[in-house]
C-alpha positions, 0 to 999 in steps of 0.5 A: 912210436906205435905199439907194433914198432915197439914190439918189432924193436923188442923182438929184435933185441930178444933175437940178439940176446935170447941165448944169454937170457932165455925166456923173459919174465912178464911180471911188470906187465901182469902187475900193470894189467891187474892195477888197470894201468894198461888199456888199449889206448896207452899200452903201446906207450907203457910198453915203450916206457918200461922197455926203455927204463929196463934197458937203461938199467940192465940192458935186458927187456922185461917182456914182449907184450901186446894187448891185454887178453880178454879171454876170461882168464885173469890178467895176472895169469894170462899174457900174450908174449912173443914165442922166442927161439929159446922157448921153442927150443926148451919145449921141443927138447921135451920130446927127448927122454934125457931132457924129460928126465933132467927137467921132470917135465913132459908135454901133453897136447890137444883139448881132450888130453889137456882138459883131462889133466886139468880135471884130474891133476891140475896141480901137475900142469905148469904152463899152458900154451893155447890159442884164443878160442880154447882159452875162451872156452876154458876160462876157469883154469887154476890161477897157479898155472901159467897161461900163454896165448899163442897164434896157430902158427906159434903153436905149430912151432911148439908142437910135436904133432903134424897138425896141432890142436889148440893147446899144449901143456907142460906138465910135471911127471907124476910121483910113483908110489910103492908097488902093491901087487897083492891088490888086483891084477898088475899088468907087466909090459915086456919090451913094448917099444911102439909108442902108440901101442903102449899108450893104447895099452895104458888107456885100455888098462885104465878102462878095465880098472888096472891101477899099476903097470910094471915095465921092462927097461926096454919098454918105451918111456911112458912120457914119450909124447906119442905115448902120452897122446895115445893114453888120452889122459889115462896116464894121470890115473896109472902108476908106471914102474920100470924094473928089471923083470927077471929078478922081480918076477922070481920074487913074486908069490902070486899067480903069473899069467903070460900071453902066448900063442900056445897056452890055455884058452883064456875063457877056461881060466878062473878070474884071479883076485890078484896076479901078474899078466905079462904082455910081450911085443908083437915081434918077440912076445914074452921073453922065454926067460920069464916063462918058468914052470910056475907061469900060466900061458894064456891064449886068445883062441884064433878062428881066422888066419891072422898070424898074431894080434896087435899087443894093445888089442890082445891086452884088451881081450885078456883083461876083459876076461881076467880083470 
């Protein structure tokens, strides 16, 4: 039987059984690849033999495999498996906060973002799905990371992007350390709900050396795929805390600044050694309940006729003066 026929037959079995068994392991294939048992001449025969052996014992195929991949990534780390519906379902489910919270995982997409995560926190990257060209250019991936080569059409099925970019990673959420508000400026996000805006705020904070942010519960989830995408890797270098802001802020004994329309011009304020900077969303601004007599209202002086500034743009201007 030809290798293509084997793959087709195995794929049919997987379609029938995937709801019961989910993603199939590729341990047998990896072991054989390392030992040199499989080559281009005999891999079809080997696949057929192993598949039949396993079916006769358990009724379940051990893997859907094709030729060993010549990418520079070791054979034990990278294999070409067929992307089943259950794999697509599991990865697509990470677009939802509920599943991200349950699994402790999130998605990262695109060469720049994934490569930054591999550089700064490779231990958190659990699985990479990438096209062959990206794998050829990134041959030194940590061997602890599972790597799967996919076709562009398969990546499109997995991706949250309109136009997928070569690589997608499944990553563990980052541990959150205790707050240290007495060290530098802490950015406080009040109801930032646009994912792109929030991701840009995180990236901007990273640029100005901010290391921690405190967010209201109604601020968009930091692991939302669009937020992660907009951070361009900065998410790995920031500590993000979600708290009920009113009781927390009322306990702080340090300077508190709030971005408002009618406050003190930012260039008249002395750069603080530490403090809180409150940023509200574009529609409502910082909630009035948070602006007490102790809070210093800060304004970016307006020259033109625009009604307001984008929250991420305003954050960048304020941090350039205060951080």
